[in-house]
DSSP file (Angstrom, degrees, kcal/mol; ACC not computed):
  #  RESIDUE AA STRUCTURE BP1 BP2  ACC     N-H-->O    O-->H-N    N-H-->O    O-->H-N    TCO  KAPPA ALPHA  PHI   PSI    X-CA   Y-CA   Z-CA
    1    1 A M              0   0    0      0, 0.0     2,-0.6     0, 0.0    21,-0.0   0.000 360.0 360.0 360.0 130.5    3.0  -11.0  -10.4
    2    2 A N        -     0   0    0    104,-0.0    21,-1.9     2,-0.0     2,-0.5  -0.904 360.0-138.9-103.1 123.7    1.5   -8.0  -12.1
    3    3 A I  E     +A   22   0A   0     -2,-0.6    19,-0.3   102,-0.2     3,-0.1  -0.688  25.8 172.3 -81.8 126.4   -0.6   -5.6   -9.9
    4    4 A I  E     +     0   0A   0     17,-3.1     2,-0.3    -2,-0.5    18,-0.2   0.500  60.3  18.3-113.0  -7.7   -3.6   -4.4  -11.8
    5    5 A G  E     -A   21   0A   0     16,-1.4    16,-2.5     2,-0.0     2,-0.3  -0.996  51.7-163.3-160.4 159.2   -5.5   -2.6   -9.0
    6    6 A Q  E     +A   20   0A   0     -2,-0.3     2,-0.3    14,-0.2    14,-0.2  -0.995  12.7 176.5-144.8 139.1   -5.3   -1.0   -5.6
    7    7 A Q  E     -A   19   0A   0     12,-2.5    12,-3.0    -2,-0.3     2,-0.5  -0.997  18.5-150.4-144.7 150.5   -8.0   -0.1   -3.1
    8    8 A V  E     -A   18   0A   0     -2,-0.3     2,-0.4    10,-0.2    10,-0.2  -0.983  15.9-165.9-121.6 121.4   -8.1    1.3    0.4
    9    9 A L  E     -A   17   0A   0      8,-3.2     8,-2.9    -2,-0.5     2,-0.4  -0.865   2.8-158.5-108.2 139.7  -11.1    0.3    2.5
   10   10 A T  E     -A   16   0A   0     -2,-0.4     6,-0.2     6,-0.2    -2,-0.0  -0.950   1.2-158.2-120.5 140.5  -12.0    2.1    5.8
   11   11 A D    >   -     0   0    0      4,-2.7     3,-1.5    -2,-0.4     4,-0.4  -0.826  30.4-116.6-109.5 152.9  -14.0    0.8    8.7
   12   12 A P  T 3  S+     0   0    0      0, 0.0    -1,-0.1     0, 0.0    -2,-0.0   0.753 109.0  68.5 -60.3 -23.5  -15.8    3.1   11.2
   13   13 A G  T 3  S-     0   0    0      2,-0.1    21,-0.3     1,-0.1     3,-0.1   0.272 123.6 -94.7 -82.6  13.5  -13.6    1.7   14.0
   14   14 A G  S <  S+     0   0    0     -3,-1.5    21,-2.9     1,-0.3     2,-0.5   0.679  83.1 135.2  84.9  17.8  -10.4    3.3   12.7
   15   15 A I        -     0   0    0     -4,-0.4    -4,-2.7    19,-0.2     2,-0.4  -0.874  33.5-169.1-103.3 129.9   -9.3    0.3   10.7
   16   16 A M  E     -AB  10  32A   0     16,-2.6    16,-3.9    -2,-0.5     2,-0.5  -0.939   4.8-160.5-116.6 141.6   -7.9    0.7    7.2
   17   17 A T  E     -AB   9  31A   0     -8,-2.9    -8,-3.2    -2,-0.4     2,-0.5  -0.986   1.8-161.6-122.9 124.1   -7.3   -2.1    4.8
   18   18 A V  E     -AB   8  30A   0     12,-2.8    12,-2.8    -2,-0.5     2,-0.4  -0.913  14.6-173.5-104.6 127.1   -5.0   -1.6    1.8
   19   19 A E  E     -AB   7  29A   0    -12,-3.0   -12,-2.5    -2,-0.5     2,-0.4  -0.961  15.4-163.8-125.7 139.5   -5.4   -4.2   -1.0
   20   20 A W  E     -AB   6  28A   0      8,-2.5     8,-2.6    -2,-0.4     2,-0.5  -0.983  14.6-150.3-117.5 133.1   -3.5   -4.9   -4.2
   21   21 A I  E     -AB   5  27A   0    -16,-2.5   -17,-3.1    -2,-0.4   -16,-1.4  -0.888   8.8-151.6-108.7 130.9   -5.1   -7.1   -6.8
   22   22 A A  E >   -A    3   0A   0      4,-3.0     3,-1.8    -2,-0.5   -19,-0.2  -0.535  30.3-103.2 -97.0 165.2   -3.0   -9.2   -9.2
   23   23 A E  T 3  S+     0   0    0    -21,-1.9   -20,-0.1     1,-0.3    -1,-0.1   0.872 119.4  51.8 -54.3 -42.9   -3.8  -10.3  -12.7
   24   24 A G  T 3  S-     0   0    0    -22,-0.1    -1,-0.3     1,-0.1     3,-0.1   0.437 124.9 -97.8 -79.3   2.3   -4.6  -13.8  -11.7
   25   25 A G  S <  S+     0   0    0     -3,-1.8    -2,-0.1     1,-0.3    -1,-0.1   0.380  76.5 143.6  97.5  -4.1   -7.0  -12.7   -9.0
   26   26 A D        -     0   0    0     -5,-0.1    -4,-3.0     1,-0.0     2,-0.4  -0.403  35.2-153.4 -66.5 147.8   -4.6  -13.0   -6.1
   27   27 A V  E     -B   21   0A   0     -6,-0.2     2,-0.5    -3,-0.1    -6,-0.2  -0.990  11.8-157.7-128.9 131.8   -5.0  -10.3   -3.5
   28   28 A I  E     -B   20   0A   0     -8,-2.6    -8,-2.5    -2,-0.4     2,-0.4  -0.942  21.4-172.0-103.6 125.8   -2.4   -8.9   -1.1
   29   29 A S  E     -B   19   0A   0     -2,-0.5     2,-0.5   -10,-0.2   -10,-0.2  -0.976  14.5-171.5-127.9 129.5   -4.1   -7.3    1.9
   30   30 A I  E     -B   18   0A   0    -12,-2.8   -12,-2.8    -2,-0.4     2,-0.6  -0.982  11.9-154.9-119.0 122.2   -2.6   -5.2    4.7
   31   31 A R  E     -B   17   0A   0     -2,-0.5     2,-0.7   -14,-0.2   -14,-0.2  -0.870   4.7-162.2-100.7 121.7   -4.9   -4.4    7.6
   32   32 A L  E     -B   16   0A   0    -16,-3.9   -16,-2.6    -2,-0.6     3,-0.4  -0.901  10.9-161.3-106.0 109.7   -3.8   -1.2    9.5
   33   33 A E        +     0   0    0     -2,-0.7   -18,-0.2     1,-0.2   -19,-0.1  -0.563  66.1  18.9 -90.8 156.1   -5.4   -1.1   13.0
   34   34 A S  S    S+     0   0    0    -21,-0.3    -1,-0.2    -2,-0.2   -19,-0.2   0.886  78.3 174.3  55.4  46.3   -5.8    2.0   15.1
   35   35 A C        -     0   0    0    -21,-2.9    -1,-0.2    -3,-0.4     2,-0.0  -0.638  35.1-112.2 -79.6 137.2   -5.3    4.5   12.2
   36   36 A P    >   -     0   0    0      0, 0.0     3,-1.9     0, 0.0    -1,-0.1  -0.370  25.5-116.4 -64.7 151.3   -5.9    8.1   13.1
   37   37 A D  T 3  S+     0   0    0      1,-0.3    -2,-0.0    -2,-0.0   -23,-0.0   0.791 114.1  55.2 -59.6 -28.5   -8.9    9.7   11.5
   38   38 A D  T 3  S+     0   0    0      2,-0.0     2,-0.6     0, 0.0    -1,-0.3   0.378  74.6 120.3 -90.7   6.3   -6.8   12.1    9.5
   39   39 A L    <   -     0   0    0     -3,-1.9    -4,-0.0     4,-0.1     2,-0.0  -0.602  56.3-147.5 -71.3 116.9   -4.6    9.3    7.9
   40   40 A G     >  -     0   0    0     -2,-0.6     4,-2.2     1,-0.1     5,-0.2  -0.200  23.7-101.3 -81.7 174.6   -5.2    9.8    4.2
   41   41 A V  H  > S+     0   0    0      2,-0.2     4,-2.5     1,-0.2     5,-0.2   0.919 121.5  50.3 -62.2 -46.2   -5.2    7.2    1.5
   42   42 A D  H  > S+     0   0    0      1,-0.2     4,-2.3     2,-0.2    -1,-0.2   0.903 111.9  47.7 -61.7 -41.4   -1.7    8.0    0.3
   43   43 A A  H  > S+     0   0    0      2,-0.2     4,-2.4     1,-0.2    -1,-0.2   0.880 111.1  51.2 -67.3 -37.7   -0.3    7.7    3.9
   44   44 A A  H  X S+     0   0    0     -4,-2.2     4,-2.4     2,-0.2    -2,-0.2   0.909 110.9  48.3 -65.1 -41.9   -2.1    4.4    4.4
   45   45 A V  H  X S+     0   0    0     -4,-2.5     4,-2.5     2,-0.2    -2,-0.2   0.919 112.2  49.1 -64.1 -43.4   -0.7    3.0    1.2
   46   46 A A  H  X S+     0   0    0     -4,-2.3     4,-2.2     1,-0.2    -2,-0.2   0.902 111.7  49.0 -62.9 -41.0    2.8    4.2    2.2
   47   47 A K  H  X S+     0   0    0     -4,-2.4     4,-1.9     2,-0.2    -1,-0.2   0.907 111.6  48.9 -65.4 -42.1    2.4    2.6    5.6
   48   48 A A  H  X S+     0   0    0     -4,-2.4     4,-2.1     2,-0.2    -2,-0.2   0.897 110.6  50.8 -64.7 -40.5    1.2   -0.7    4.1
   49   49 A K  H  X S+     0   0    0     -4,-2.5     4,-2.2     1,-0.2    -1,-0.2   0.898 107.7  53.5 -63.6 -39.8    4.2   -0.7    1.7
   50   50 A A  H  X S+     0   0    0     -4,-2.2     4,-2.0     1,-0.2    -1,-0.2   0.895 108.1  50.3 -62.2 -39.3    6.6   -0.1    4.6
   51   51 A L  H  X S+     0   0    0     -4,-1.9     4,-2.2     2,-0.2    -1,-0.2   0.894 109.1  51.1 -65.2 -39.2    5.1   -3.1    6.4
   52   52 A M  H  X S+     0   0    0     -4,-2.1     4,-2.6     2,-0.2    -2,-0.2   0.878 107.8  53.1 -65.7 -36.0    5.5   -5.3    3.2
   53   53 A V  H  X S+     0   0    0     -4,-2.2     4,-2.2     2,-0.2    -1,-0.2   0.921 108.0  51.0 -62.8 -42.9    9.2   -4.2    3.0
   54   54 A Q  H  X S+     0   0    0     -4,-2.0     4,-1.1     1,-0.2    -2,-0.2   0.915 111.9  46.8 -60.0 -43.3    9.6   -5.3    6.6
   55   55 A V  H  < S+     0   0    0     -4,-2.2     3,-0.2     1,-0.2    -1,-0.2   0.909 115.1  46.3 -64.5 -42.3    8.1   -8.7    5.8
   56   56 A A  H  < S+     0   0    0     -4,-2.6    -2,-0.2     1,-0.2    -1,-0.2   0.793 112.6  48.2 -73.6 -28.9   10.2   -9.1    2.7
   57   57 A T  H  < S+     0   0    0     -4,-2.2     2,-0.4    -5,-0.2    -1,-0.2   0.631  95.6  78.2 -93.0 -13.3   13.6   -8.0    4.2
   58   58 A F  S  < S-     0   0    0     -4,-1.1     3,-0.1    -3,-0.2     0, 0.0  -0.800  76.4-129.2-100.3 140.7   13.6  -10.1    7.3
   59   59 A G        -     0   0    0     -2,-0.4    -1,-0.1     1,-0.2    -2,-0.0   0.352  57.2 -28.5 -68.2-158.3   14.5  -13.8    7.2
   60   60 A E        -     0   0    0      1,-0.0     2,-0.3     3,-0.0    -1,-0.2  -0.288  63.5-171.3 -59.1 135.2   12.6  -16.8    8.6
   61   61 A V        -     0   0    0     -3,-0.1     2,-0.2    13,-0.1    13,-0.0  -0.925  32.7 -93.8-126.3 155.3   10.6  -16.0   11.6
   62   62 A E        -     0   0    0     -2,-0.3     2,-0.3     1,-0.1    12,-0.0  -0.478  44.3-115.2 -68.0 133.3    8.8  -18.3   14.0
   63   63 A T        -     0   0    0     -2,-0.2     2,-0.4     1,-0.0    -1,-0.1  -0.546  32.7-159.4 -72.5 130.7    5.1  -18.7   13.0
   64   64 A V        -     0   0    0     -2,-0.3     7,-0.0    -3,-0.0    -1,-0.0  -0.911  21.4-108.6-114.6 139.4    2.8  -17.3   15.6
   65   65 A S    >   -     0   0    0     -2,-0.4     3,-1.1     1,-0.1    -1,-0.0  -0.277  25.6-119.9 -61.7 149.1   -0.8  -18.2   16.1
   66   66 A A  T 3  S+     0   0    0      1,-0.3    -1,-0.1     3,-0.1    -2,-0.0   0.779 116.0  56.4 -61.5 -26.2   -3.3  -15.6   15.1
   67   67 A N  T 3  S+     0   0    0      1,-0.1     2,-0.8     2,-0.0    -1,-0.3   0.712  97.8  69.0 -78.2 -20.5   -4.6  -15.7   18.7
   68   68 A T    <   +     0   0    0     -3,-1.1    -1,-0.1     1,-0.1    -4,-0.0  -0.868  56.0 172.9-102.8 107.6   -1.1  -14.9   20.0
   69   69 A R        +     0   0    0     -2,-0.8     2,-1.1     2,-0.0    -1,-0.1  -0.010  33.1 127.8-104.1  29.8   -0.2  -11.4   19.2
   70   70 A D        +     0   0    0      1,-0.2    -2,-0.1     2,-0.0     0, 0.0  -0.747  22.2 163.6 -87.7 100.4    3.0  -11.3   21.1
   71   71 A A    >   +     0   0    0     -2,-1.1     3,-1.7     2,-0.1     6,-0.2   0.205  24.4 133.2-102.9  14.7    5.5  -10.0   18.6
   72   72 A T  T 3   +     0   0    0      1,-0.2    -2,-0.0     5,-0.1     5,-0.0  -0.413  68.8  29.0 -66.9 142.6    8.2   -9.0   21.1
   73   73 A G  T 3  S+     0   0    0      1,-0.3    -1,-0.2    -2,-0.1    -2,-0.1   0.237  84.2 131.1  92.7 -14.0   11.6  -10.3   20.0
   74   74 A S    <>  -     0   0    0     -3,-1.7     4,-2.7     1,-0.2    -1,-0.3  -0.587  55.8-142.3 -72.9 128.4   10.9  -10.2   16.3
   75   75 A P  H  > S+     0   0    0      0, 0.0     4,-2.4     0, 0.0     5,-0.2   0.876 100.4  52.7 -59.9 -36.3   13.7   -8.5   14.5
   76   76 A A  H  > S+     0   0    0      2,-0.2     4,-2.2     1,-0.2     5,-0.2   0.935 112.5  43.3 -64.6 -46.1   11.2   -6.8   12.1
   77   77 A V  H  > S+     0   0    0     -6,-0.2     4,-2.8     2,-0.2     5,-0.2   0.916 114.3  50.0 -67.5 -43.0    9.1   -5.4   14.9
   78   78 A E  H  X S+     0   0    0     -4,-2.7     4,-2.6     2,-0.2    -1,-0.2   0.906 111.7  48.5 -63.5 -41.2   12.0   -4.3   16.9
   79   79 A S  H  X S+     0   0    0     -4,-2.4     4,-2.2    -5,-0.2     5,-0.2   0.926 113.3  47.1 -63.2 -44.9   13.6   -2.5   13.9
   80   80 A L  H  X S+     0   0    0     -4,-2.2     4,-2.2    -5,-0.2     5,-0.2   0.912 113.0  49.3 -64.1 -42.9   10.3   -0.8   13.1
   81   81 A R  H  X S+     0   0    0     -4,-2.8     4,-3.4     1,-0.2     5,-0.3   0.926 111.4  48.4 -62.5 -44.9    9.8    0.2   16.7
   82   82 A S  H  X S+     0   0    0     -4,-2.6     4,-1.7     1,-0.2     6,-0.2   0.901 113.2  46.6 -66.7 -39.5   13.3    1.7   17.1
   83   83 A A  H  <>S+     0   0    0     -4,-2.2     5,-2.9    -5,-0.2    -1,-0.2   0.891 117.9  43.4 -68.1 -38.2   13.1    3.7   13.8
   84   84 A R  H ><5S+     0   0    0     -4,-2.2     3,-1.5    -5,-0.2    -2,-0.2   0.925 112.4  50.7 -72.8 -44.0    9.7    5.0   14.7
   85   85 A S  H 3<5S+     0   0    0     -4,-3.4    -2,-0.2     1,-0.3    -1,-0.2   0.840 112.3  47.8 -65.3 -30.6   10.4    5.8   18.4
   86   86 A A  T 3<5S-     0   0    0     -4,-1.7    -1,-0.3    -5,-0.3    -2,-0.2   0.470 109.8-128.0 -83.3  -1.3   13.5    7.7   17.3
   87   87 A K  T < 5 +     0   0    0     -3,-1.5     2,-1.6     1,-0.2    -3,-0.2   0.877  48.5 165.1  53.7  40.2   11.3    9.4   14.7
   88   88 A D     >< +     0   0    0     -5,-2.9     4,-1.8     1,-0.2     3,-0.3  -0.613   8.3 166.0 -89.0  78.8   14.0    8.4   12.2
   89   89 A T  H  > S+     0   0    0     -2,-1.6     4,-2.8     1,-0.2     5,-0.2   0.793  71.3  63.8 -66.9 -26.9   12.0    9.1    9.0
   90   90 A G  H  > S+     0   0    0      2,-0.2     4,-2.4    -3,-0.2    -1,-0.2   0.926 104.9  44.6 -61.6 -44.8   15.1    8.9    6.9
   91   91 A T  H  > S+     0   0    0     -3,-0.3     4,-2.6     2,-0.2     5,-0.2   0.913 113.8  49.8 -65.9 -42.8   15.6    5.2    7.9
   92   92 A L  H  X S+     0   0    0     -4,-1.8     4,-2.2     1,-0.2    -2,-0.2   0.922 112.9  46.5 -62.7 -43.5   12.0    4.4    7.3
   93   93 A E  H  X S+     0   0    0     -4,-2.8     4,-2.8     2,-0.2    -1,-0.2   0.894 111.6  52.2 -64.4 -40.0   12.1    6.1    3.9
   94   94 A E  H  X S+     0   0    0     -4,-2.4     4,-2.4    -5,-0.2    -2,-0.2   0.919 110.2  47.9 -62.8 -43.9   15.3    4.3    3.0
   95   95 A Q  H  X S+     0   0    0     -4,-2.6     4,-2.1     2,-0.2    -1,-0.2   0.899 112.5  49.4 -63.8 -40.4   13.8    0.9    3.9
   96   96 A L  H  X S+     0   0    0     -4,-2.2     4,-2.5    -5,-0.2    -2,-0.2   0.930 110.8  49.3 -64.4 -45.3   10.7    1.7    1.9
   97   97 A D  H  X S+     0   0    0     -4,-2.8     4,-2.5     1,-0.2    -2,-0.2   0.905 110.0  51.6 -60.6 -42.1   12.8    2.7   -1.1
   98   98 A E  H  X S+     0   0    0     -4,-2.4     4,-1.9     1,-0.2    -1,-0.2   0.925 112.0  46.4 -61.0 -44.5   14.9   -0.4   -0.9
   99   99 A G  H  X S+     0   0    0     -4,-2.1     4,-1.0     1,-0.2    -1,-0.2   0.889 112.2  49.7 -66.2 -39.3   11.8   -2.6   -0.8
  100  100 A L  H  < S+     0   0    0     -4,-2.5     3,-0.3     1,-0.2     7,-0.3   0.889 110.1  50.9 -68.0 -38.3   10.2   -0.8   -3.7
  101  101 A K  H >< S+     0   0    0     -4,-2.5     3,-1.1     1,-0.2    -1,-0.2   0.889 109.2  50.8 -65.3 -38.4   13.3   -1.0   -5.9
  102  102 A S  H 3< S+     0   0    0     -4,-1.9    -1,-0.2     1,-0.3    -2,-0.2   0.703 116.5  40.7 -74.5 -17.4   13.5   -4.8   -5.3
  103  103 A S  T >X S+     0   0    0     -4,-1.0     4,-1.4    -3,-0.3     3,-0.6  -0.118  81.0 154.0-115.6  35.6    9.9   -5.3   -6.2
  104  104 A F  H X>  +     0   0    0     -3,-1.1     3,-1.0     1,-0.2     4,-0.7   0.777  64.7  40.0 -42.3 -63.0   10.0   -2.9   -9.2
  105  105 A P  H >4 S+     0   0    0      0, 0.0     3,-0.8     0, 0.0    -1,-0.2   0.894 118.3  48.8 -61.8 -35.6    7.3   -4.0  -11.6
  106  106 A A  H <4 S+     0   0    0     -3,-0.6    -2,-0.2     1,-0.2    -6,-0.0   0.724 105.8  58.6 -74.3 -19.3    4.8   -4.8   -8.9
  107  107 A S  H << S+     0   0    0     -4,-1.4    -1,-0.2    -3,-1.0    -3,-0.1   0.574  79.9 103.1 -88.3  -7.5    5.4   -1.5   -7.1
  108  108 A D  S << S-     0   0    0     -3,-0.8  -105,-0.1    -4,-0.7     3,-0.1  -0.585  75.7-123.4 -74.0 131.4    4.3    0.6  -10.1
  109  109 A P        -     0   0    0      0, 0.0     3,-0.1     0, 0.0    -1,-0.1  -0.349  36.3 -88.5 -69.9 155.9    0.8    2.0   -9.6
  110  110 A P        -     0   0    0      0, 0.0     2,-0.1     0, 0.0  -106,-0.1  -0.351  51.1-108.6 -60.8 144.8   -1.8    1.2  -12.3
  111  111 A S        -     0   0    0     -3,-0.1     2,-0.3     1,-0.1    -3,-0.0  -0.431  28.4-114.0 -77.8 152.1   -1.7    3.8  -15.1
  112  112 A A        -     0   0    0     -2,-0.1     2,-0.4    -3,-0.1    -1,-0.1  -0.603  31.1-162.7 -82.8 144.3   -4.5    6.3  -15.4
  113  113 A A        -     0   0    0     -2,-0.3     2,-0.3     0, 0.0     0, 0.0  -0.981   4.2-150.5-130.3 142.0   -6.7    6.0  -18.5
  114  114 A G        -     0   0    0     -2,-0.4     2,-0.3     1,-0.0     0, 0.0  -0.733  25.7-104.8-107.7 160.1   -9.0    8.5  -20.1
  115  115 A S        -     0   0    0     -2,-0.3    -1,-0.0     1,-0.1     0, 0.0  -0.607  19.2-167.8 -84.0 141.2  -12.2    7.9  -22.1
  116  116 A S        +     0   0    0     -2,-0.3     2,-0.4     2,-0.1    -1,-0.1   0.182  50.5 120.8-109.3  15.0  -12.1    8.4  -25.8
  117  117 A I        -     0   0    0      1,-0.1     2,-0.1     2,-0.0    -2,-0.1  -0.655  69.0-116.3 -81.6 131.3  -15.9    8.3  -26.1
  118  118 A S        -     0   0    0     -2,-0.4    -1,-0.1     1,-0.1    -2,-0.1  -0.396  15.7-156.4 -67.8 140.7  -17.4   11.4  -27.6
  119  119 A T        -     0   0    0     -2,-0.1    -1,-0.1     0, 0.0    -2,-0.0   0.446  39.8-114.8 -97.4  -1.5  -19.7   13.3  -25.3
  120  120 A G  S    S+     0   0    0      3,-0.0    -2,-0.1     1,-0.0     0, 0.0   0.620  83.7 118.3  81.0  12.2  -21.6   15.0  -28.1
  121  121 A R        +     0   0    0      2,-0.1     2,-0.1     0, 0.0    -1,-0.0   0.670  42.8 102.9 -85.9 -17.2  -20.4   18.5  -27.2
  122  122 A A  S    S-     0   0    0      1,-0.1     2,-0.2     0, 0.0    -4,-0.0  -0.414  76.1-118.5 -69.0 139.8  -18.6   19.1  -30.4
  123  123 A E        -     0   0    0     -2,-0.1    -1,-0.1     1,-0.1    -2,-0.1  -0.516  24.8-115.0 -78.7 146.1  -20.4   21.4  -32.8
  124  124 A S    >   -     0   0    0     -2,-0.2     3,-1.6     1,-0.1     4,-0.3  -0.528  20.4-123.0 -75.2 145.3  -21.5   20.1  -36.2
  125  125 A P  G >  S+     0   0    0      0, 0.0     3,-0.8     0, 0.0    -1,-0.1   0.752 109.9  64.6 -61.6 -22.2  -19.7   21.8  -39.2
  126  126 A D  G >  S+     0   0    0      1,-0.2     3,-1.0     2,-0.1    -3,-0.0   0.656  85.7  72.4 -74.9 -15.7  -23.2   22.7  -40.5
  127  127 A T  G <  S+     0   0    0     -3,-1.6    -1,-0.2     1,-0.2    -4,-0.0   0.639  87.0  63.2 -77.2 -13.6  -24.0   25.0  -37.5
  128  128 A H  G <         0   0    0     -3,-0.8    -1,-0.2    -4,-0.3    -2,-0.1   0.288 360.0 360.0 -93.7  10.8  -21.7   27.8  -38.7
  129  129 A K    <         0   0    0     -3,-1.0    -1,-0.2    -4,-0.0    -2,-0.1   0.438 360.0 360.0 -82.5 360.0  -23.5   28.6  -42.0
């Protein structure tokens, strides 16, 4: 899957949604609830990527209904909680790097492009006579 776009949406209630758009129109969406007001776009993207790494690196888990949000006992959640509660940013960064390396082409951000359309600001050669 080739990622062709990325967007971060914010809701007034402190909810941020990070979306990646693929060539075929598929969308990967991560909803971050209870985000602090000062969480920037880059931090939201990094947090969403860390969650995707957690999903990708842990094996089969029991499917839980959307109405049941009891995630206690999940290895992914417990690992994330322990690294965060210990404020072990090194472990979190290491997990993020591992996940990004394993998903290399999809983890590259879209390239920036500039316009080559003339704006009409260039002087005509006849004006210097």
